[in-house]
C-alpha positions as CSV (number, residue, x, y, z in Angstrom):
1,X,16.8,-36.7,-6.1
2,X,17.1,-33.3,-4.5
3,X,14.3,-30.9,-5.7
4,X,14.1,-27.2,-5.2
5,X,11.5,-24.7,-6.4
6,X,12.0,-21.0,-6.8
7,X,8.8,-18.9,-6.6
8,X,10.5,-15.6,-6.2
9,X,10.6,-14.3,-9.7
10,X,9.5,-16.7,-12.4
11,X,8.7,-20.2,-11.3
12,X,11.8,-22.6,-11.7
13,X,12.3,-26.2,-10.7
14,X,15.7,-27.8,-10.1
15,X,16.7,-31.4,-9.9
16,X,20.0,-31.7,-8.2
17,X,20.7,-28.1,-8.9
18,X,20.0,-28.6,-12.6
19,X,17.2,-26.4,-14.1
20,X,14.4,-28.6,-15.6
21,X,12.0,-27.7,-18.3
22,X,8.5,-26.8,-17.2
23,X,5.2,-27.5,-19.0
24,X,4.2,-24.9,-21.6
25,X,0.7,-24.6,-20.0
26,X,0.6,-21.7,-17.6
27,X,-2.2,-23.4,-15.6
28,X,-0.1,-26.5,-15.1
29,X,2.7,-24.4,-13.9
30,X,0.4,-22.5,-11.7
31,X,-1.1,-25.8,-10.3
32,X,2.4,-27.1,-9.5
33,X,3.3,-23.9,-7.6
34,X,-0.1,-24.0,-5.7
35,X,0.2,-27.7,-4.7
36,X,3.8,-27.3,-3.6
37,X,3.3,-24.0,-1.7
38,X,0.2,-25.1,0.1
39,X,1.4,-28.6,1.0
40,X,-2.0,-30.0,1.8
41,X,-4.5,-32.2,0.2
42,X,-7.1,-30.6,-2.1
43,X,-10.3,-32.1,-3.4
44,X,-10.3,-32.6,-7.2
45,X,-13.5,-30.6,-7.6
46,X,-12.1,-27.8,-5.7
47,X,-8.9,-27.7,-8.0
48,X,-11.2,-27.6,-11.0
49,X,-13.0,-24.6,-9.7
50,X,-9.7,-22.8,-8.9
51,X,-8.0,-23.5,-12.2
52,X,-10.5,-24.6,-14.8
53,X,-13.8,-22.8,-14.4
54,X,-14.4,-22.4,-18.0
55,X,-13.4,-25.6,-20.0
56,X,-16.0,-28.2,-21.0
57,X,-13.9,-31.0,-19.3
58,X,-12.2,-29.5,-16.2
59,X,-11.6,-32.9,-14.8
60,X,-9.9,-34.0,-17.9
61,X,-7.8,-30.8,-17.9
62,X,-6.8,-31.5,-14.3
63,X,-5.8,-35.1,-15.2
64,X,-3.6,-33.8,-18.1
65,X,-1.9,-31.3,-15.9
66,X,-1.1,-33.8,-13.2
67,X,0.5,-36.0,-15.8
68,X,2.8,-33.1,-16.7
69,X,3.6,-32.4,-13.1
70,X,4.5,-36.0,-12.0
71,X,7.8,-36.3,-13.7
72,X,8.9,-33.0,-12.2
73,X,8.3,-34.1,-8.5
74,X,8.4,-37.8,-8.6
75,X,11.5,-40.1,-8.7
76,X,12.1,-43.9,-8.6
77,X,12.3,-43.8,-4.7
78,X,9.6,-41.1,-3.9
79,X,6.1,-40.5,-5.1
80,X,5.6,-37.0,-3.9
81,X,2.5,-36.2,-6.0
82,X,-0.2,-38.3,-4.5
83,X,-3.7,-38.5,-6.2
84,X,-6.8,-40.6,-5.7
85,X,-10.3,-40.3,-7.1
86,X,-11.1,-37.5,-4.6
87,X,-8.0,-35.7,-3.6
88,X,-4.7,-34.5,-4.8
89,X,-1.6,-33.5,-2.7
90,X,2.0,-32.8,-3.2
91,X,4.2,-33.9,-0.3
92,X,6.9,-31.2,-0.3
93,X,8.5,-31.8,3.0
94,X,11.7,-32.6,1.3
95,X,11.4,-30.0,-1.4
96,X,13.3,-26.8,-0.8
97,X,11.2,-23.7,-1.6
98,X,12.8,-20.3,-1.7
99,X,10.1,-18.3,-0.1
100,X,9.7,-20.8,2.8
101,X,13.4,-20.5,3.4
102,X,13.3,-16.7,3.2
103,X,10.5,-16.6,5.9
104,X,12.4,-19.1,8.2
105,X,15.7,-17.1,7.7
106,X,13.8,-13.8,8.6
107,X,12.8,-15.1,12.0
108,X,16.4,-15.3,13.2
109,X,17.3,-12.6,15.8
110,X,21.0,-12.7,15.0
111,X,21.0,-11.4,11.4
112,X,23.8,-9.2,10.3
113,X,23.4,-6.0,8.2
114,X,24.7,-8.0,5.1
115,X,22.2,-10.8,5.8
116,X,19.3,-8.5,6.2
117,X,20.2,-6.7,3.0
118,X,20.3,-10.0,1.1
119,X,16.9,-11.2,2.5
120,X,15.5,-7.8,1.7
121,X,16.7,-8.1,-1.9
122,X,15.1,-11.5,-2.2
123,X,11.8,-10.3,-0.7
124,X,11.5,-7.6,-3.3
125,X,11.2,-10.1,-6.1
126,X,7.7,-10.7,-7.4
127,X,6.0,-13.8,-6.2
128,X,5.3,-16.2,-9.1
129,X,6.0,-13.6,-11.7
130,X,4.1,-14.2,-14.8
131,X,1.7,-16.8,-13.5
132,X,-1.4,-14.5,-13.0
133,X,-4.7,-16.1,-14.2
134,X,-7.0,-13.2,-14.5
135,X,-10.0,-15.3,-15.5
136,X,-9.6,-17.6,-12.5
137,X,-10.6,-15.4,-9.6
138,X,-10.1,-18.0,-6.9
139,X,-6.5,-18.7,-7.8
140,X,-6.0,-14.9,-8.4
141,X,-7.2,-14.1,-4.8
142,X,-4.8,-16.6,-3.3
143,X,-1.9,-15.2,-5.4
144,X,-2.8,-11.7,-4.3
145,X,-3.0,-12.6,-0.7
146,X,0.5,-14.3,-0.8
147,X,1.9,-11.3,-2.5
148,X,0.5,-9.0,0.0
149,X,2.1,-11.2,2.8
150,X,5.4,-10.9,1.1
151,X,5.1,-7.2,1.0
152,X,4.5,-7.2,4.8
153,X,7.6,-9.3,5.2
154,X,9.5,-6.7,3.1
155,X,8.4,-3.9,5.4
156,X,9.5,-5.9,8.4
157,X,12.9,-6.5,7.1
158,X,13.2,-2.7,6.2
159,X,12.4,-1.9,9.7
160,X,15.0,-4.3,11.0
161,X,17.6,-3.0,8.6
162,X,16.7,0.5,9.6
163,X,17.5,-0.3,13.3
164,X,20.9,-1.8,12.3
165,X,21.9,1.1,10.0
166,X,21.0,3.6,12.6
167,X,23.4,2.2,15.0
168,X,26.2,2.2,12.4
169,X,25.3,5.5,10.5
170,X,23.9,8.4,12.7
171,X,23.1,10.5,9.6
172,X,20.8,7.9,8.1
173,X,17.0,8.8,8.0
174,X,16.1,5.6,9.9
175,X,15.2,5.8,13.6
176,X,15.0,2.9,16.0
177,X,11.3,2.1,16.5
178,X,10.5,2.5,20.2
179,X,8.8,-0.4,21.9
180,X,5.5,1.6,22.4
181,X,5.4,2.1,18.5
182,X,5.9,-1.7,18.0
183,X,3.1,-2.4,20.4
184,X,0.8,0.0,18.5
185,X,1.6,-1.7,15.2
186,X,0.9,-5.1,16.8
187,X,-2.4,-3.8,18.0
188,X,-3.3,-2.4,14.7
189,X,-6.4,-4.1,13.4
190,X,-6.7,-4.3,9.6
191,X,-10.2,-5.1,8.2
192,X,-12.0,-4.8,4.9
193,X,-15.4,-3.2,4.0
194,X,-17.1,-3.2,0.7
195,X,-17.9,0.0,-1.2
196,X,-21.1,0.6,-3.1
197,X,-19.6,-0.9,-6.3
198,X,-18.1,-3.9,-4.7
199,X,-14.6,-2.6,-4.3
200,X,-13.0,-3.9,-1.1
201,X,-11.5,-1.1,1.0
202,X,-8.8,-2.0,3.6
203,X,-9.0,0.1,6.8
204,X,-7.1,0.0,10.1
205,X,-7.8,1.3,13.6
206,X,-5.4,1.6,16.6
207,X,-5.2,3.4,19.9
208,X,-7.8,4.7,22.4
209,X,-9.2,8.1,23.0
210,X,-11.0,10.7,20.9
211,X,-11.3,9.4,17.3
212,X,-9.4,10.8,14.4
213,X,-10.3,9.6,10.9
214,X,-7.7,10.2,8.2
215,X,-9.3,10.4,4.8
216,X,-7.3,8.3,2.3
217,X,-4.6,10.1,0.2
218,X,-2.4,8.7,-2.5
219,X,0.7,6.9,-1.6
220,X,-0.5,4.9,1.4
221,X,-0.1,1.4,2.6
222,X,-1.6,0.4,6.0
223,X,1.2,-1.8,6.8
224,X,4.1,-0.2,5.3
225,X,3.2,3.4,6.5
226,X,4.4,2.4,9.9
227,X,8.0,2.1,8.6
228,X,7.8,5.3,6.4
229,X,10.2,8.3,7.1
230,X,7.3,10.5,6.0
231,X,4.2,9.7,8.1
232,X,5.1,7.0,10.6
233,X,6.2,9.3,13.5
234,X,3.1,11.5,13.0
235,X,0.8,8.5,12.9
236,X,2.4,7.0,16.0
237,X,2.1,10.3,18.0
238,X,-1.6,10.7,17.1
239,X,-2.4,7.1,17.9
240,X,-0.6,7.4,21.3
241,X,-3.8,9.0,22.9
242,X,-6.4,8.8,20.1
243,X,-8.4,6.2,18.4
244,X,-6.8,6.6,14.9
245,X,-8.6,5.2,12.0
246,X,-7.2,5.3,8.4
247,X,-7.8,3.4,5.2
248,X,-6.1,2.8,1.8
249,X,-7.6,4.6,-1.2
250,X,-9.2,2.3,-3.8
251,X,-6.5,1.2,-6.3
252,X,-3.8,1.7,-3.6
253,X,-2.3,-0.1,-0.8
254,X,-4.2,-3.1,0.7
255,X,-7.4,-2.0,-1.1
256,X,-8.4,-3.5,-4.4
257,X,-6.1,-2.3,-7.2
258,X,-8.1,-3.6,-10.1
259,X,-11.1,-1.2,-10.0
260,X,-13.2,0.4,-12.7
261,X,-14.0,3.6,-10.9
262,X,-11.2,5.9,-9.6
263,X,-12.9,9.3,-9.2
264,X,-13.6,12.0,-6.8
265,X,-17.2,10.9,-6.1
266,X,-15.8,7.3,-5.3
267,X,-13.3,8.7,-2.9
268,X,-16.1,10.5,-0.9
269,X,-18.4,7.4,-0.8
270,X,-15.4,5.2,0.2
271,X,-14.9,7.5,3.2
272,X,-18.6,7.1,3.9
273,X,-18.3,3.4,3.8
274,X,-15.3,3.3,6.2
275,X,-17.1,5.5,8.7
276,X,-20.2,3.3,8.6
277,X,-18.0,0.3,8.9
278,X,-16.5,1.6,12.1
279,X,-20.0,2.7,13.5
280,X,-18.6,6.1,14.3
281,X,-21.0,8.9,15.5
282,X,-18.5,11.8,16.0
283,X,-14.9,12.2,15.1
284,X,-12.2,14.6,14.0
285,X,-11.5,14.3,10.1
286,X,-7.9,14.7,8.9
287,X,-7.5,15.3,5.1
288,X,-4.1,15.3,3.5
289,X,-3.3,16.6,-0.1
290,X,-6.2,15.4,-2.3
291,X,-7.8,13.9,0.9
292,X,-8.5,17.5,2.0
293,X,-11.0,18.0,-0.8
294,X,-12.7,14.7,0.0
295,X,-12.8,15.7,3.7
296,X,-14.3,19.0,2.9
297,X,-17.1,17.4,0.9
298,X,-17.8,14.9,3.6
299,X,-18.0,17.6,6.3
300,X,-20.5,19.5,4.4
301,X,-22.6,16.4,3.9
302,X,-22.3,15.2,7.5
303,X,-21.6,18.2,9.8
304,X,-23.2,16.3,12.7
305,X,-20.5,13.7,12.5
306,X,-17.4,15.9,12.1
307,X,-16.2,17.4,15.3
308,X,-13.1,19.0,13.8
309,X,-11.8,19.3,10.3
310,X,-8.1,19.3,9.8
311,X,-6.6,19.9,6.4
312,X,-2.9,19.7,5.5
313,X,-1.3,20.4,2.1
314,X,-4.7,20.5,0.5
315,X,-6.1,22.2,-2.5
316,X,-9.6,23.0,-3.5
317,X,-9.0,22.9,-7.2
318,X,-6.9,20.6,-9.3
319,X,-4.3,21.9,-11.8
320,X,-6.5,21.6,-14.9
321,X,-8.9,24.2,-13.4
322,X,-7.9,27.3,-15.3
323,X,-4.5,25.8,-16.3
324,X,-2.4,27.6,-18.8
325,X,-1.1,25.8,-21.9
326,X,2.4,25.6,-20.6
327,X,1.2,24.1,-17.2
328,X,-0.9,21.5,-19.0
329,X,2.1,20.4,-21.2
330,X,4.2,20.1,-18.1
331,X,1.7,18.1,-16.1
332,X,0.9,15.9,-19.0
333,X,4.6,15.2,-19.4
334,X,4.8,14.1,-15.8
335,X,1.9,11.7,-16.3
336,X,3.8,10.2,-19.3
337,X,6.9,9.9,-17.3
338,X,5.0,8.3,-14.5
339,X,3.6,5.7,-16.8
340,X,7.1,4.5,-17.6
341,X,9.1,5.5,-14.5
342,X,6.8,4.5,-11.6
343,X,8.8,2.7,-8.9
344,X,12.1,2.8,-10.8
345,X,15.5,4.5,-10.0
346,X,15.1,6.7,-13.2
347,X,16.9,9.8,-12.0
348,X,14.8,12.0,-14.4
349,X,11.6,10.7,-12.9
350,X,12.8,11.1,-9.4
351,X,14.0,14.7,-10.1
352,X,10.6,15.8,-11.6
353,X,8.2,13.8,-9.3
354,X,9.8,12.7,-6.1
355,X,11.6,15.9,-5.5
356,X,8.5,18.0,-5.5
357,X,7.1,15.9,-2.7
358,X,10.2,16.0,-0.5
359,X,12.7,18.4,-1.8
360,X,14.8,18.3,1.3
361,X,15.1,14.5,1.4
362,X,18.4,12.7,1.4
363,X,19.4,9.9,-0.9
364,X,18.3,7.2,1.5
365,X,14.8,8.7,1.8
366,X,14.6,9.1,-2.0
367,X,15.5,5.4,-2.4
368,X,12.9,4.6,0.2
369,X,10.3,6.6,-1.7
370,X,11.0,4.7,-4.9
371,X,10.6,1.4,-3.1
372,X,7.4,2.6,-1.5
373,X,5.8,3.5,-4.9
374,X,6.2,-0.1,-6.0
375,X,4.3,-1.3,-2.9
376,X,1.4,1.3,-2.9
377,X,0.0,1.0,-6.5
378,X,0.7,0.1,-10.1
379,X,2.0,2.6,-12.8
380,X,-1.4,2.4,-14.5
381,X,-3.3,3.5,-11.4
382,X,-0.7,6.2,-10.6
383,X,-1.4,7.9,-13.9
384,X,-5.2,7.5,-13.2
385,X,-4.9,9.1,-9.9
386,X,-2.9,12.0,-11.3
387,X,-5.5,12.7,-13.8
388,X,-8.5,12.5,-11.4
389,X,-6.7,14.9,-8.9
390,X,-6.3,17.5,-11.7
391,X,-10.0,17.8,-12.1
392,X,-10.9,18.2,-8.4
393,X,-13.0,21.4,-7.7
394,X,-14.7,22.0,-4.4
395,X,-14.2,25.8,-4.4
396,X,-17.9,26.5,-4.5
397,X,-18.4,24.4,-1.4
398,X,-15.8,26.0,0.9
399,X,-18.2,28.6,2.3
400,X,-20.7,25.8,3.3
401,X,-18.3,24.3,5.8
402,X,-19.9,24.7,9.3
403,X,-17.6,22.8,11.5
404,X,-14.3,24.0,13.2
405,X,-11.6,23.9,10.7
406,X,-7.8,24.0,10.9
407,X,-5.7,24.5,7.7
408,X,-2.0,23.5,8.0
409,X,0.4,24.1,5.0
410,X,4.1,23.9,4.5
411,X,5.4,27.4,3.7
412,X,7.9,26.1,1.1
413,X,5.6,23.4,-0.4
414,X,6.8,23.1,-4.0
415,X,3.8,21.0,-5.1
416,X,0.9,22.9,-3.7
417,X,2.0,26.5,-2.9
418,X,1.2,27.9,0.4
419,X,-1.1,30.6,-1.2
420,X,-3.5,27.7,-2.0
421,X,-3.8,26.8,1.7
422,X,-4.3,30.4,2.6
423,X,-7.0,30.7,0.1
424,X,-8.9,27.6,1.6
425,X,-8.5,29.0,5.1
426,X,-9.9,32.4,3.9
427,X,-12.9,30.9,2.2
428,X,-14.0,28.5,5.0
429,X,-15.9,30.4,7.7
430,X,-13.7,31.0,10.9
431,X,-11.0,28.5,9.8
432,X,-7.7,28.8,11.6
433,X,-4.3,28.6,9.7
434,X,-0.9,27.3,10.7
435,X,2.1,27.5,8.4
436,X,5.0,25.1,8.9
437,X,8.7,25.7,8.4
438,X,9.0,23.0,5.7
439,X,9.6,22.7,2.0
440,X,7.8,19.4,1.7
441,X,4.4,18.5,0.4
442,X,5.0,15.3,2.4
443,X,6.5,15.9,5.9
444,X,9.6,14.0,6.9
445,X,9.3,12.5,10.3
446,X,12.7,13.9,11.3
447,X,11.7,17.5,10.5
448,X,10.9,19.8,13.5
449,X,7.8,20.8,11.4
450,X,6.4,17.2,12.1
451,X,6.3,18.0,15.8
452,X,4.6,21.3,15.1
453,X,2.0,19.6,13.0
454,X,1.0,17.1,15.7
455,X,1.0,19.8,18.4
456,X,-1.1,22.2,16.2
457,X,-3.7,19.3,15.9
458,X,-3.7,18.6,19.6
459,X,-4.1,22.4,20.5
460,X,-6.9,22.8,18.0
461,X,-8.9,19.9,19.2
462,X,-8.4,21.0,22.9
463,X,-9.8,24.6,22.0
464,X,-12.8,23.1,20.3
465,X,-14.1,20.4,22.5
């Protein structure tokens, strides 16, 4: 009997290409997927910890689930599910698993554009959809790790497809990633630190030279940022001759998503945690969008640590501060639309939200942005972020900044008007201001303004050594 298991999307098992009925118990289905995917022996007591932490008789529950799994994987000739008094294993060497095949196919160097597109489409399906066990933390941690690895595979396939489509379509936004950039990504070291409330924050460092720390801002992912049309060229340029440290905001990217506290105060203490984890004594601090306010607060608290403060597209006060009734209704409508449209191809959502971030983006860039949303955070967290950003207010702190400060702002920014950037520069003592020829709140790497942005940072740091 030929057995194949699909784990991309909902779990499905096939016997000789015929779909078979699975146990009604979600834990039994999760156990089947876990045993088949890991393909190694597991101690019975460990499986009880992973799947049945609560029941009065976890060993009995395990025996019952194994009895439901046996007819799905065993046949007259082969006993694939092997269990003794101590261990359980599922011999899956002759079982076809779609994700294993996807990973193997992705290693080929001779993939055509059509093959890459097919693999990319497969990789964007959720791993074991609907099999979450929120009350079983050990299983949930394994499931989250595998889903993160699948997301990384998606990013790599996107990068390879970008190289192919660039060769056949010069007008596409993608650029071929130079060898130096690939080496930087390979050397990037992703680690985790723990914030004061137990939330795990993912951070990465790459490159050598003077240290630049980028405060987290919304819409980031430590792996996928390197393939992004908005930030990757800027990050690569900065990392070429700097020690570049960045991290994902709590609730975002590779950091923990399921968090109780998403607040401005938590954002600041997360930055403190990342700096401490990296044992940094002196560094330049880069704050983008709402990360600018976080950076301002940090620089005031720790002026001895911040050698340069660089703010781009920032604001000192969120939209709720002094908002008119009309503006309040408009922004609340956007949050409602975000709750239902996040990460979809809804044209209404894209017009209202995505277009204000990158008004000059082309269709391919908008499509990338929609995919990126799904990778960075959940719809629920997106709404929470928007609400917190609306209440930020560090206006009363600006005059207390004592470190050299550079304020950069796109002159046509349709999300945060350039007047907001000028006001920040005027309120911070001796701050310098640079306006960029761009309409974007997020800079596209192909824009000339991106090179101006990087050069302005280099010049500023050189003048204030």
